[in-house]
C-alpha positions as CSV (number, residue, x, y, z in Angstrom):
1,M,0.0,0.0,0.0
2,T,2.8,2.4,0.9
3,A,4.6,1.6,-2.4
4,K,1.5,2.2,-4.4
5,T,0.9,5.5,-2.6
6,S,4.5,6.6,-3.1
7,L,4.2,5.7,-6.8
8,K,1.1,7.8,-7.2
9,E,2.8,10.7,-5.4
10,V,5.9,10.4,-7.7
11,E,3.6,10.4,-10.7
12,R,1.7,13.4,-9.4
13,K,5.0,15.3,-9.0
14,L,6.1,14.3,-12.5
15,F,2.8,15.5,-13.9
16,Q,3.1,18.8,-12.1
17,T,6.6,19.2,-13.5
18,S,5.2,18.5,-17.0
19,V,2.7,21.4,-16.8
20,Q,5.5,23.8,-15.7
21,D,6.7,24.2,-19.2
22,G,4.5,27.3,-19.6
23,I,2.8,26.2,-22.9
24,L,-0.6,25.9,-21.3
25,D,-0.2,29.4,-19.7
26,I,0.7,30.8,-23.1
27,Q,-2.2,29.1,-24.8
28,I,-4.7,30.3,-22.2
29,G,-3.3,33.8,-22.5
30,C,-3.8,33.7,-26.3
31,V,-7.4,32.5,-25.8
32,L,-8.1,35.4,-23.5
33,L,-7.0,37.8,-26.3
34,I,-10.4,37.5,-27.8
35,F,-11.9,39.5,-24.9
36,A,-9.3,42.2,-25.4
37,V,-9.1,42.4,-29.2
38,A,-12.5,41.3,-30.5
39,P,-14.3,44.4,-29.1
40,L,-11.9,46.6,-31.0
41,L,-12.4,44.5,-34.2
42,G,-16.2,44.5,-33.8
43,V,-16.4,48.0,-35.2
44,Y,-15.0,46.9,-38.5
45,L,-16.0,43.2,-38.7
46,G,-19.1,42.9,-36.7
47,D,-19.7,40.9,-33.5
48,F,-19.6,37.4,-35.2
49,W,-16.6,37.8,-37.5
50,S,-14.5,39.7,-34.9
51,S,-14.7,36.5,-32.8
52,F,-14.5,34.0,-35.7
53,V,-11.2,35.3,-37.0
54,F,-9.6,34.0,-33.8
55,L,-10.4,30.3,-34.8
56,P,-7.4,29.8,-37.1
57,F,-5.2,31.6,-34.6
58,W,-6.3,29.2,-31.8
59,I,-5.7,26.2,-34.0
60,M,-2.2,27.5,-34.8
61,I,-1.5,28.0,-31.1
62,L,-2.8,24.5,-30.2
63,L,-0.8,22.7,-32.9
64,G,2.3,24.9,-32.2
65,G,2.2,23.9,-28.5
66,R,2.0,20.2,-29.4
67,S,4.8,20.5,-31.8
68,L,6.9,22.4,-29.3
69,R,6.4,19.7,-26.7
70,K,7.2,16.9,-29.1
71,N,10.2,18.4,-30.8
72,Y,11.8,20.5,-28.2
73,I,10.6,19.6,-24.7
74,Q,10.4,15.8,-24.8
75,P,14.0,15.5,-26.0
76,R,15.0,17.4,-22.9
77,I,12.8,15.9,-20.2
78,G,11.7,12.7,-21.8
79,H,8.3,11.2,-22.4
80,I,6.2,10.0,-19.5
81,E,3.6,7.3,-19.6
82,Y,1.0,7.9,-16.9
83,G,-1.0,5.3,-15.0
84,S,-4.8,4.8,-15.3
85,Y,-5.5,7.4,-12.5
86,R,-3.7,10.2,-14.2
87,V,-5.0,9.3,-17.7
88,R,-8.6,9.3,-16.3
89,R,-8.0,12.8,-14.8
90,L,-6.7,14.0,-18.1
91,K,-9.8,12.7,-19.9
92,N,-11.9,14.5,-17.3
93,L,-9.9,17.6,-18.0
94,N,-10.7,17.4,-21.7
95,L,-14.4,16.8,-20.8
96,A,-14.5,19.7,-18.4
97,L,-12.9,22.0,-20.9
98,L,-15.5,20.9,-23.6
99,I,-18.3,21.6,-21.2
100,F,-16.8,24.9,-20.2
101,N,-16.5,26.0,-23.8
102,L,-20.0,24.9,-24.6
103,A,-21.3,26.8,-21.6
104,A,-19.4,29.9,-22.5
105,L,-20.7,29.7,-26.1
106,G,-24.3,29.1,-24.9
107,G,-24.1,32.0,-22.4
108,G,-22.6,34.3,-25.1
109,L,-25.4,33.4,-27.5
110,V,-28.1,34.1,-24.9
111,V,-26.6,37.4,-24.0
112,F,-26.1,38.3,-27.7
113,F,-29.7,37.5,-28.8
114,R,-31.4,38.7,-25.6
115,F,-29.0,41.5,-24.7
116,Q,-31.9,43.8,-23.6
117,D,-32.6,41.4,-20.8
118,F,-29.0,41.4,-19.5
119,Q,-28.3,45.0,-18.8
120,G,-26.2,46.3,-15.9
121,W,-23.8,44.1,-13.9
122,L,-25.6,40.8,-14.6
123,P,-23.7,39.7,-17.8
124,V,-20.4,40.8,-16.2
125,L,-21.1,38.8,-13.1
126,M,-22.1,35.7,-15.2
127,L,-18.8,36.0,-17.1
128,S,-16.8,36.3,-13.9
129,I,-18.4,33.2,-12.3
130,L,-17.9,31.2,-15.5
131,C,-14.2,32.1,-15.7
132,L,-13.6,31.3,-12.0
133,V,-15.3,27.9,-12.3
134,G,-13.5,27.1,-15.5
135,F,-10.0,27.9,-14.1
136,S,-10.8,26.2,-10.8
137,L,-11.6,23.0,-12.7
138,V,-8.4,23.2,-14.6
139,G,-6.4,23.9,-11.4
140,Y,-8.0,20.9,-9.7
141,L,-7.6,18.4,-12.5
142,V,-3.9,19.3,-13.2
143,D,-3.0,19.7,-9.5
144,S,-1.5,23.2,-10.1
145,P,-2.4,26.0,-7.6
146,R,-1.4,28.7,-10.0
147,F,-4.5,28.2,-12.1
148,F,-6.7,29.0,-9.1
149,L,-4.8,32.3,-9.0
150,Y,-5.4,32.8,-12.7
151,G,-9.1,32.1,-12.1
152,I,-9.3,34.9,-9.5
153,L,-7.5,37.4,-11.7
154,V,-9.6,36.5,-14.8
155,A,-12.8,36.6,-12.8
156,L,-11.9,40.1,-11.6
157,A,-11.2,41.4,-15.1
158,P,-14.8,41.9,-16.3
159,L,-15.7,43.5,-12.9
160,V,-12.8,45.9,-13.0
161,G,-13.4,46.6,-16.7
162,E,-17.1,47.5,-16.0
163,F,-16.0,49.7,-13.1
164,L,-13.5,51.6,-15.4
165,Y,-16.3,51.9,-18.0
166,R,-18.9,53.3,-15.7
167,N,-16.6,55.7,-13.7
168,Y,-13.8,56.6,-16.2
169,R,-15.6,56.0,-19.6
170,F,-13.1,53.3,-20.7
171,T,-14.2,52.0,-24.1
172,H,-15.8,48.5,-24.6
173,H,-16.5,48.1,-20.9
174,G,-12.8,48.2,-20.2
175,F,-12.2,44.7,-21.6
176,P,-9.3,45.7,-23.9
177,V,-7.5,47.0,-20.9
178,T,-8.2,44.4,-18.2
179,F,-8.2,41.3,-20.4
180,G,-5.3,42.7,-22.4
181,A,-3.2,43.1,-19.2
182,I,-4.1,39.6,-18.0
183,S,-3.5,38.0,-21.4
184,G,-0.1,39.7,-21.7
185,G,0.7,38.6,-18.1
186,L,-0.1,34.9,-18.8
187,I,1.8,34.9,-22.0
188,L,4.8,36.5,-20.3
189,A,4.7,34.1,-17.4
190,G,4.5,31.1,-19.7
191,S,7.3,32.4,-21.8
192,V,9.5,32.8,-18.7
193,M,8.8,29.2,-17.6
194,L,9.5,27.9,-21.1
195,I,12.9,29.8,-21.3
196,R,13.8,28.5,-17.8
197,L,13.0,24.9,-18.8
198,F,15.2,25.3,-21.9
199,R,18.1,26.6,-19.8
200,K,17.7,24.0,-17.1
201,Y,17.4,21.0,-19.5
202,P,19.6,21.5,-22.5
203,V,19.3,19.1,-25.4
204,P,21.4,15.9,-24.5
205,D,24.3,15.0,-26.7
206,A,24.0,12.0,-28.9
207,E,26.5,10.0,-26.9
208,D,24.4,10.6,-23.7
209,L,21.5,8.8,-25.4
210,E,23.5,5.7,-26.2
211,W,23.3,2.7,-23.8
């Protein structure tokens, strides 16, 4: 029993190390760009196309992250085969992210088509709660406390943006400022973690890989 518990703890630590490469942070920061940039593009493209143009950008970021892990990170830290417990949690993470995205899409469509019924702070509060729940799920499933902090910061973004809009007349409910700052912060934090990983784990020489 002790050996099994120790093995699970070792696997947990290895998994936590694997999510310290910063790629997920960069990807989330890029996703949050839609809240900062889409309102500015909406003047020229409309509400639908200002969001749709991000789709190929997100696909590029997703594929780029996978390629980066496969070609540059795995040669440095190796490839880890997780047990059934961790594989199940990763599947639950994918399911949670799917549900979160569907909920966000559904909530956005409701607000878009019935905007007159969602005036004031209500849609802002809904967005804050959705962001907090989504990031909390990610933090729980990947065993990484920093995503709980991200959730708090992202949940505060629409509230602070609405405050800036109402009191200081910031455009687009302050979203370009608040979400732009958080998005830039996540991308910067992820980039720092990625650079640290590259410096800490250089590419092994060919003779080091020989048995």
